[in-house]
N, C-alpha and C positions, 0 to 999 in steps of 0.2 A: 100623777101629773101628766097633764097632756103634752104632747110634742107639738112644736110649731109646725105648720104645714108649709110655710114658704121661709126659706133660709138662704144665706150668702155662703154657700160651701167654702169658698176660697178665704173668706174672712175667718171663718170658724177655724179652718185648717192652720192659719197664720196664728191664730191665739191659742191653738191647742186645746179647744174646747170639747168636752164630753157632754152629750144629751142623754138623758134617761127618762122615758116616759112611755105614754100609751097613746095609740090611735084608736078610736072607736070605729064602728062598723060603717058610719056614714063618710068616713075619709077613705074607705077602701071598697069602692064601687066594683071593681073588676073581681076582686076576690069574691065578694058577696054574689056576684053573677056565676062564678066557677063552683061555688058549694051550694049546699042546701040552706045553711045558716051559719053565722059566726057566732061562736059560744062565748067567746072571751075577747077582750081588748088585745090589739096587737101590742105587746110588750117589746121595747127596743132598747138596747144600749148602744149608742152611736159614738164612736171616738173620731175627731177629726184632728189630723196631723199634717205636717209636711215631712216627707221621707228624706233620706240622704241624697237622693238625686233631685231634690227640690220639687218633687211632685206632690200635689194636693191629694190626700187620700182619706176617704171615710171608710171605717170598718166597724164591725159590732156583731151583736148577736140579736136575733129576733126569736119570738115564740108566740104562738097562738093556738087557740082550740076551736076547730071548725066541725060542723056536721055534714056528711056527705051521704049519697046513697050507696049502699052496699051492692056490689055488681053481681053477687049470688043470690041473695034474697030480697033486694030492693028496699030493704028497712033502713032506717038511718043508722049511720056508725059515725062515731066520736073519734076525730082524729086529732091528736096533739102534734103539731109541727113546730120545729126548732131548727135554726139554721144560723150558721156564721156567714159573714159577706165581708167583702173588701172591694172597694171601688175607687177608682182614680178619676179625679175631675180633669176633664179636657174642655177645651173651646169648641172644636169642631171635629168632623170626620178625619180631616187629614192628619190630626195628632194620633190616630188610633194606633199607628206604628211605634207611638212613644209609651204606649201603655204596658206596664210590667206584666209577664205571663201569669203571675199569680193574682191578678185584679181584673176586674170588668171595669169597662170604660163607662164613664157617666158624664155625657156630653151636657154641658151647662154653657149654653151660648149667651145668656143674659147674665147679669149679676145675680139675680135671684132664681132659685130653684125649688122644685116640689119635693121636699123630704118623704111625704107619705108615698108619692108615685115610686120613688126609688125602693123604699121599703115593702111597698106592695109588689113591685116586679120580683123582688127577691123571695118573698114568701109564696108567690105564685109558682116560682121555679122549684120550691121544695113541696109543693103538692104532689102525691103520689099519681101516676098514671092511671092506676085502677085502685078502687077502694073496696076492701073487704073486711068483715069482721075477723077476730082472731079465731083460729081453728077451734071448734068446739062450742063456740058461742053464737053461730050463724045457722039459721033454720035452712040455709042452702047447703049445709055440709053433707047432705044426703047424696049430693053428686060427687063427692069426694071418695076415693078409696080409703082403706083403713090406715094407709101410712100418710094421708093428707095430700097426696101429690096430684089428685084430679081424676078425672075419667079416663080410664085406660081402654082405648078403642080395640086394641088387640084381643083382650079377653072377651070382649062382647061383640066382636065382629060378625056380622050376618053373611054368610058366603053365598046366599040364594040369589036373588035377582037384583044385582047391582047395576045401575045405569052406566057405570063407568067399565064394566067388565068388558064391553064391546072395543074400547079405547086400548084395553090391555091386549086384546086379541090383535087388533090392528098394529100395535107396537111390534109384536112378534112377527 
């Protein structure tokens, strides 16, 4: 089932609504630009509630599969992303101090808010900084040492004509 793109998060929180469904890649343009391709729809379970401090809260879990470029071999690598999130609905930036420390602020100025933008933000934060295949599955593994820790400069250091040797001499 598809999730609605525009919602009234305060009304949903007051009613204690739970939304479960998916967003397809046309609703996730920033994620599409950040990866090579989106392999599966974004699946989400979002629970809206009012906490003990009367704050409106949206929390839940997200999962999606994307394809990105492996930074070792430059071939496509499939990445399964899954994350939990918790956001507190506030009216303006002046209310940032009222947001609980275990929640992210979700500034909703108008009555309606974009649910797909909130979920896209959370999944973008879950993307790894650098994408690699698993050890042993990458054609770029030839640059790793036997322990899988990467290139060891000390073992292969060339002592000969190094352009930085002059700086080392000046330092002394």
